[in-house]
N, C-alpha and C positions, 0 to 999 in steps of 0.2 A: 509256341511253335515257329511265331512268324518267324523270330530267329533262326530255326531250324530253318526252313523255306529260303531265307535270305543267304543262309552257309551254303545248303545244298544250289542253289542257280549259280551264287560268286564260283563256288567250285568247278560247276559243269562247266562256267564260261571259262575260266582257267586251264581247264583239261581241253576244252574246244583249242583255247590261242596256241595250247604246247603242242597240240597232237597234229598242227598243220603241217605241209609240206614243206612250207619255206621255212619254216624253224627247224625240222629235222634236216635238212641240208644246209643250213648253217651250223648247226652242233654238228655234223659229220664232218665241215671244213675246218672246223674248230680243232677237232679231235685231231685231226691229218696233219697241221703245220708241225714245224719243228720246234723243238722244247727252247724255253726260253735260257738263253744262257744265265750264269750268276753274275751277278754283283760284284765288283770286286770289293776286300776290303779294304776299310778306310781307318787309317790310322788317326784316332782320336784323340785329342792330349788331354790327359790326366785333369779328373777335378780337381777343385782348389780344395786345400783342408777347409776342415771347418773350425771356424773359432772358439778358443775355450771360453768359457763363464766364466765369468767371477764368481768366487767364493759367496756364500749364502750367506748375508749381513742379517744382522735382528733387526726386525723393524723397530720405532719405538712404538710405543702404546698408542693407541685409538685415546683423543681425549674423551674424558666422559661428563657429558653433558645429559640433562635431567630431560628425557622426551616430554612432551605434553601429552595429557591423557586425551584420550579420544570421547566424544560427544557420547549418551548412551543411546541407544535404541528403546524406542517405547517398544512394552512387552504387549500393550490391547490396540486395537484395532478400530479407529471410530464409526460406528456405524453412517452409513450415509441412507438417506431419503429424498424421494423422488416426490415434489407436487402434486397433488393430485390432479387429473383430467379436468378441469372446468368446463362445460357446456359440450365439450368431446364425449358422444356416446355412440357405439358400434351398432352397426347397421344390422338390422334383423334380416336372419335367413329365414327365408320362407321354408316351413315343414312339408306341406305338400305341392304337388306339381299343380300347376293348372292345366285345366283341360284344353288342348286344341280345337279351334271351333271349326268349326266341319263345312264345306264348301255344297252346296246343294248341287246334286247334277240333273243335267237338263234330258230327257230322254228324245232319241231320234226322232225325226221326221217322221209318219206315215210312207210306207213305200208305193207307188202309185199303178203299179203292176202285180198281178196277182202269179202267184205262182200255180 
């Protein structure tokens, strides 16, 4: 959705730039210019001929050397074990929420005037 919004904003900005009066006048002026004359044809020299390749010659056979053998890959993976955590215990998480202590409220002093 954001990509669509960005595209819409960019398209609107381009439309605003192209619709300005200065751009319109510049385009009209370019259309009213006389046509550009054709460039003269230049006679290029001919391309050099391709050299001929020699006939295919048979290559001598490659030497037959014995390739060394590759080492074998083990098929079983050794089991890794971690040492026990000695002396480190997990913290105890309380299961009940402690009650919040209440602050006693003070009553306002008695009024001196009677209604």
